Every structure is written in C-alpha cells, then in structure tokens.
N, C-alpha and C positions, 0 to 999 in steps of 0.2 A: 646529947639525946640518943637513945639507942634507936637503931634502924628496924630492930625486931618488933613485930606486932604480936600483941597478946591474942589469946584465942578469942577473947570477946570483940577485939578490934577486928579481927578477921572475919568473924561472923556478922559484925555490924557492915563491914564493906561489902561482903558477899550479899547480905540483905538489900543494900543500897542498889547494887547492880541488878539483882533480880527485879526489884521494884522499878528501876529505869527500863529495863526490858519490857516489863509488863505495861508501863506507860506508853512506850513506842508502838506496841501491838495494838493498844486502845486507839491511838491516833491514826494508825492504819486502816483500822476496821472501819471507820466512817469520817469523813471530813469534817462533819458537822459536830462531832463529838471529841472534845479534848480532855485530856487529864494531864496533871502535873503534881510534882512533889516539891516541897521546900520547907526548911525550918520546922520539921515535924507536922507538916500539913500534906494532905492528899485532896486535890480538887478535881472534880469532874463537872463538865458543863456541857451544853448542847443548845443549840439553836432552836427555839420553839417556833419561830415564824419570821419569815422576812415581810417587809411591807407588801400589802396586798394590792391587787387591782380591784377597783370598785365601779358599780354602775353608777348613774346618775343620781339614784335614791340612796347610796351607802350600802347597797348589797353587794357582797363579796363575789367576784367572778372567778377568783382563784382562792387557795388557801380555805376550800369550802368543807373539807373533810379533815378530821382531826382523829390521831391515834393516840394511845397513851402508853408511858413507859413508868415503871416502878423502880425506885432505888433498892436495890438488894444488897444486903451484907452477907457474904457466904458463911460468916462466923456467927450470924444470929439466927436463932431457931425460928423467930418469927417470919422469916423469909420463907419457910416451907407453907405458911398459911395462904400464900398468894398461888399456890399451884393450880387451884381450880380456875383461876382467872388469867393465866399465862397464854399467850397466843403465839409464842415461838419457843418451843420446848429445847430446840438446839441452843438459842441464845442462853435459856436458863442454865442448860447442863454444863455448857462452856463456861459460863460466869462463875458456877459453883465450884468449878474445879480450882478456882484461883483463891486468893486470899483478900483481894481488894472489892470494895463495893462496885457494882456495874448497873447498868440501865437495862431493863428487860421489857420488851412489848407485852402489855396486859390489857384486859378489858377495864373500863373506867371505875367498875366496882371495886377493883382492888385498892382504891383510894380509902376505903373504910379500914384497912389494915396497915398500909404503909403509904409514905407520901409518893404522890403520882405527878409526873411531869407530862404536860400536853406537848405534842408534836403534830403540826400541821402538814397536810400533804399538799405540795405545791400546786401540782395539776393532777388530774385524773381523767379518766375516759369519758365521764359525764359532763366535763367542763362545757360550758356554753361558749359560743363565739370563739372556736378554737383558732381559726385563722386571724382574728384579731388579737387575741390574748397572747398567743405564742407558746413556746415551751422552752425549757431549759436542758442543758446537758452540762454535767460536771459543775453544777450549781451556778452556770452562767447563762444568761438569755441568749438564745439563738436566733429567734425571730419575733416579730409582732412587737406588742408593748413590753414584753419581757426582754427584748433586746434593747428597744428604744430607751428604757429607763433602767437598764440593768445597773448602772452605777448608784442611782437614787435608791433602788430597792434594796440593794445589798449593804448600803450604809445605814439602813434603818431595820433595826431587828431587835426582837426580844429574846433572852436567854434564859434558860434554867441552869441553876448552879447549886452544887452542894460542896462544903468544905469539911473534911474530916481531920481529926487529929490521929496521928499515927505514931507508934512507938518506933524505936530504933530498927526493929525488924520488919517494919511495914505493917503491923498489926493495927486495925482501927481501934482507937480507946473509947471509953465510955462517952456518952453525949453524941451519939452518931447523927442525931438528926437535930442538932442544935444551930447548925449553920446552913440552913438550906433556903434558896431563893427561888421562888416558883414565878415563871414569867407572867406578867400582866398581858392582857390582850392589847395588841399593837394597833393603834389607830392610823398610823402614817401609811400612805399609799398613794397611788394614782388614780385620780377620779375621772372616770371616762363619760361620754354622752350616751353610752349604751344603757338601755333600759331592760333589765333582766327578764321582767315579765314580757315584754314585747318580743324580745329575742327568742324566748322559749315558744311563743305563739308562732313566730316565722319557722322555727326548726320543726315545730310539730306539723305545720301546714306543708312544708316541703317534703317531709317524711311521708306524710300521708298521700302525697301525690305520686310517690314511687319515683321521684326524680332521681337519677343516677349521676347526672352531671349538670350544674347549673348553679345559680346564686339568687339571693333574694337581700334587698336592702330597703330600710325604712329611714326617712329623713323627716325632721321637723321642718315644715315649710317656712317658718319664720325666721328661725336662727341657724338653720343648716346643721343641726345636731344630729348625728347618725345614731338613731335609737336601736337599730338591730342591722346586724350584717352576717350572713351565713353563706358558706360555699360547700358545694358538694362534688365529689365525695369528700368526707372528712379524713384526716389521717387518724391513725391509732397512736395515742400518745404513750401506751404500754408496749407498743411494737413498732417503733419508728423506722427500723431497718426494713420491715415488711413494707411499710408504706413507701419508702424511698424506692423500692423496686417494683411499686405498683404501675402498671401502664396507663392508669387512669389520671396519674399525677395528682394525688390528693393534697400535696403541699401547696399547690397553686390556689391562691384566692382568686376565684372567678369573679367576685364582686369588682375586683380592681383590675380585671384583665379585658383587653380589647377583642371585641367581636363584630361582625357584619351587623348592622343596625337594622335595615329594613324599615317598614312602613312608619314606626314612630318618629322617624325624622321628617315625616310630612308635616309635622307641628312646627318644624323649623322654617320649612318651606313656605308654610301658610304665614308664620310670623314676618318672614322677610318680605312677603308679597305685600300684606296689609301695612307693614311700616314703610313700604315703598310707595304707598298710595293707591295700591289695587285693591278694589272693593271686593268682599267676600261673596258679592253677589256675581262676580266673574263667572261666565258660563262657558261650558265646553261640551261638545257632543261626542261622546265616547261610543265608538263603533265596535269597540273590541281589541283595537289595536292603533298604534301611532307610528307613522314613518318618520324617523329623524335621519336625515342625509343618506337614506337607504337602508338604515338599520331599523328592523321592525321591532318595537316593544309591544308585547301582548298584555291585555287585560285579563285579571283573573276569572272575570265573568265572560263566559261565551256569548258573543253578540254584542257585548258592552253594556254600558249603563244608560245610554242615551244621553239627553241633555241634562246637566247637572251643575250646581255652583259648588262653592268650596266647602260649604257646611256638609252637603250631600256626599262630596268627595272624600271627606275625612271619615265619615260614618261607613261608606261603602269601601273605602280604602282603593280608590280607582287610581291606578298608576298613570295611565295616560293622561288623566286631568292634570296631574302635577307636572308631568313633562312639559304639557302645554304651557302651564302657569309659568314654569321656571325660564321660559324664553323671554318673558317680560321683566324679570328680575336682573338687576345689575349684578354681575358676578362678585365685585368687590364688596358691596352692600350685602349680598347672600352670605358671603364667607364672614364678614364682620358680625353678622346675627348669630352666625353658628358659634364663633369665637366668644361672643358676649354670654353665651349659654354655658361655655366651658369646654367646647368641643376642641380637640387638638392640643389640649394642655394637660400636663399631669397634675396630679393632686397629691401634695406632701401633707400627710396627715400627722406624722411624727417621724422621727429618725428612723429609717428603714421600712416605714408603712407608707407606701406610694401607690396611687392608682394611676395606671398608664394613661398616656396622652392619647392613644388611639392614632388613626390617621386622618387628617382634613386635607383634602385636595387643595392644590394651590390655584390661584386665579387663571394661570396659564394652561393648567389641566382642564379648567372649567371652560376655557375657550373651545374646546372640542364639543361640539353640541351634544354628541351621544354620551360623553362623559357627565356632562351637566344633566343629561336626562336621567341617567342612573343615579346621581347625586340627589336629584330632586325626590326620590322615593327610598333613599337611604342605602343604596346599593353601589356597585362600583367599588372604588378604592377606599371608601368612607368605613372606618371602624371607630367603636367607642366602648367604653366601659360602663357597666351597669351604674357605677357611681355617678357617671357623667349624665346618663339618662335620667336618673333620679334628681339630680341637681336642676336639669332643665324643667322636669315635671313641677318641682317645687317651686320655681321661679314663676311658671304660669299660674299655679294655685295661689301664690302670693301676690297676685295682681301685677306681675311683671318685675317684682323686686327680687333679686338673686342673692342668696346667702352663701358664703364660702362653706363648703362642707367642713365639719368639725368632728373629731373623735375624742379630743383630751379637753377636759375642762380645766385641770390643773393638778397640782400635787399637794398633799396635805401632810405636814409634819406631825411628830408625834405629840405635839401640844394642840392640836386640833387647827392650827393656822393654815389657811389654804392660799397657795399661790396660784393665781389664775393664769391662764394662757392669754395672750392678746391676739385678736383677730381683726381683719379688715371689716369695715361696716358693710351692710347690705348696699348692692348697686342696682340701679335700674337698667334692665336689659331689653325691655320692650315696654310699650306705653301701657298704661291701664286699661285703655280701650281695647287694645289688640289682645290684652290677657283675657278680658272678659269674653271676647268673641271665641278664643281658643278653648276656653272654659265650657262654653255652650257647646262647642263641636264635640268635646270630650264626654260631656253628659250625654249626648246622643249615642255616642259609641256604646256605652254601658247600657243604656236603655233599649237598644236594638232587640228585636225579636229573637235573634239567635244568640244573644249574649250570655257568656257563661261566667260573667263577672257580676252581674246584677245582684244586688242584696236588697231584701225588704226590711233589713233592719237598720241600715244606714245607707244614705244616698251617695254614690260615688260617681267618679268621673275618669276617662281613661283612654287609652289607645293600645291596640294590638299590633304585632309586628310578627311575620314569618319570613325571615331572612335567608336568602340562598347563600350557601357556603363554597360551592364549587368541588364540595367532596362528596363521593358517592359510596354506598354501602355495596356488599358483595352481590347484591340483587340488582345494582344499577341504579337504585333510588338516591336522589340526591337528600343529603342531611341538611336539616334546616335549624337554624337558631330561632327559637321562639321566644317572644317577649310579651310582656304586659307591663305597662307603666301607668299609673293612676294616682289618684288622691281622694281623701275623704276627710270629714263630711263636705259635701258640696257648698252647703250654706256658710260654713265657717271653717275653712279648709285648716287641718292640722298636720296631717301626714301624707307624705309622698312615698309611694311604694313601687319598686322596680322588680321584676320577677324575669329571670332568664332561665330557660331550660334548653339544653342541648340536644339535638336529635329528637325534637318533639314533633308532635302532628301539626299544631298551628298555634299561635299566640292566644287564640280565644279558646281553643280546646285544652291546650296544655297548661297555660299560664293564668287564664282567666279565673279558674277555680282556686288556686292558689292566693290570689289577689283577694278575692271574696272571702276566703277563710281568714286571712290576715286582718282585713278590715272588720270583719264581724267579731273576731277575737279580742281585738283591741278595743272596740266600742263596748262589748260585754265587760271587759275588765275594768274600763273607766267608769261605766254605770255602777258596778259592784263597788269601787272604791268611794264613788259620791255617796251610795247608800250607806256606806259603814261609816262615814264621818257625823 
C-alpha cells in the first residue's frame, strides 16, 4: 500500500479537519448547543427546556418566556428570506460565513419560512417568588428550588434536533429538512404549593406600600401550604453581581429570617395563660408603667389603660398587663406553648430552603423576672421568622390545629405521574376553646376605631406589632420592626397572612394596609373564579 495520498484524499482530510474545528467552535459557543459529525451526517441540537417549577394550579413559575431560533443553511438562498425576522444580526452574519447549518435567534413569524425551534428562558427579571424559585449559574441551580431539585430538573428535558447529510467536504446534501425533531412541551417539573395569582397579589401590595425591606407570607390555615412568599429588596437576576454588592442584602429571604417579634407574641402569652387555667377575665389596672424588681416597663399609653381584662389588653396592646399576667404562668408550660406553635425550631421546606429557628429563651433565662417580663410581650432575646408567626396565626385560625408549613407538593415526570411529598399530620397545639377566645381577640383588633387593616369586603382578624430593635438611625431614632399577622375570612378561615416591614412607623400604619390589600385581592380573585365557573 502506498503511503502517498492522492489530491482527493488530501482534500477530504482537510475538509474533515475543518469540519471538526467548526464543530468544536459550535460546542464552545453555548453549552446547550451541540454539533457532531459521523458517517456522512452532521447533527445540531439544543435543549429547548429543562423541567419547570410550577405553582399548585399548574402555572409555570419559571420557563415563562420563550424565544425562537431558526435553522439556517448558509448555502440555501431561502435563508435570506428570514432577514426581516432575525433578532441577532451578529449571529446571522457569523453563521453565514461558514458552510454548515446554524441556529439563529428570530421572531416566531419566521416559522412561516423555515423550521423554528423554541428556546425557553429559565429565569427572568419579572419572575415571581424569586427567593423561593432561586436562580442558576452555568446551568446549575445555585439557591432555592433550583438548587434543591437541580438533579431532577436537569435529568428531565426536551431537545430540538436536526440531522443533515453531508458530503466528503462537509457540504449539506439535498433533503436538508428531512430529519428535524422539534421538542414537545415538557410536562415534567416540581409542583409547589405557591399560587401564582396570590403571589402576584402579595408582590403588588408590597410594592404599592413602598416597602424597601420586609417580607410577606400567605399560608393555607388547613394544610400549611405556603401560597405566597415575597422578600424585599429583590435581587436582580440579570445583574447578580450588582445585587451581591448591595448593602441592603437582597439575596436574604426575609420571610425565613429571624427578627424581634414584639406584641404579636402576646397571642402566645394569652394562649399559655388560658391553657394554664387563667380566665380571660383576669384583670389588671394599668397605670402607665409596671415595676419588676426595680426595672420599670412603660406602657405606650401615657397614664395607662386603667382596669382592663385580657381581651381589652390584646386590643389595646398593653405591655404592663402581659407582664403582670406572665407572673402567673409556669415558665416550663409557657415555653412549651411557644414550642408547640413552632418557635425556636427551624423549618426545612426542602434541601437548602430553610427558615431560621430564631431564639427562644430557656427556662433558666425566664427565671429572671425582668427577662420573663420582656418575653411576655415579645421583646428581650426572643426572635422569630415571619414563617413562624404565620404558622402560629394559622393554628389559631384553624381552631388550635397546627399544620407543618409546606412548600413542595411533589414532582411530576414527563408522563404526568406525580410523586407526592409525605408530611406529618396536623397536631393540636391549643384547645378549641382557647383558639376561639384568641380569634375573638383578633377580630376586635381589626375592628378597632384606628385600625388600618379593616376591610368592608371581607371580615378579617389579626394582631399588630411594633418591635424595638436596639438600632438607631443617624437622628437618634430607634428603628422598628413592624408586623401585622392575621387571617380571613373570619367565619370560615382559609388564609393566614404575615407582613413584616423593617424600619416602619408601626404595625398598624405600615403593615395593616398591606394585609388589607392582600385579603381583598384574594377575595376578589376567588369571587371572579367562582363567577367564571
């Protein structure tokens, strides 16, 4: 056999080498696009979409926007007909310099001329529930559900593919579009408890309030499903590095972060008292302050509230009353009541998505009367996350039955089969009668004359809180964590809502209107759905 190569053989070898180089370039350009040759064939493929993350009604929470790419053969004059629809002229011009088919971004209308492939955008700046869904980098989940279910998501995908016959020099033969496979819509995905419509209502309400830092969470009182969760400020998906350097820490999910609690904890104190056999008619005369072993605790009302019972103390949010009440509650029983509601315990919603435990004082710490006094109205060392507060509220609304907070319903494969997550059953944390008394207290709070949370569209119940932080601004004013937690409708409770706004004015002024907007928004949405059936 001669070692010499004919001119034709040299030409064929050079063409093969050139083709290999072009394939390598294509592979480097975009990790989701691949191209290969073999046995006279040239294959180009691109992932159309990976498994999506869905809300509880099957609405996509990501993969919501779609772009289109057309298959262009540089040697086919028909390719010029799509020029009016090309959205990336650099990609078009670079592709036309070669000899092999390529994918070029176009408007959808180009499908009337040449085969078009759909390409879903994984995340975008308008994505709802950013802190819950998370984001990807280098095609891998970094945080949120994208991280927790990254392996499942990336093992389920749909792919666009085209196979062309090529000659010895890499030219495409006739029958260019005879072997094209267009990706089907992928049904596989992670099914969450989030309701996209409720999520949007919450995000709209928080934005309308002008909230710069805070969170809102909505939970189904019966089953613990988290229907909405938003944290502010949000990070910018298209400029993650800028968000990383932002001093306001937009990557933190404030709905799952621990804060000073304040007066909403009076609901726990009232629960522990009633469960200990102390009547809600327990009375105390508030003079404007109370002395606990030499430490003076002042009431927010100058001159005090006079003689009041538990119901009036909740409505007026009288600190001295609850300090006095706490003296009659066994510390062990007191702490157990708080633990039953979920205080002092982290909540794992899925891998990497965890709500902080906060801080629950020990029985030894509560042996100090002043510390127990602070604890009685939610101050001192106590901290909790909005999710924990919402869980407590849901338990009260659900007649004392507490549901484990849930974020994931399950996963669905490409054939529509759903593998559901398994959760603990609801547990009773306070008696039915205790829950009913607390519900009545919370109705009074919302119906008070100065209430900013009262709605004439739906009857609601709730509790405000303005918690001291020990931090002061440049003018010497203490920064306050403002809260509102409540539920609706009163007669047949469905939703618990907790609002947190950092550096607000008060729970009533800053958070009450947000709660009202959410309650009314959900109520209107449900009425519209019912009317449409």
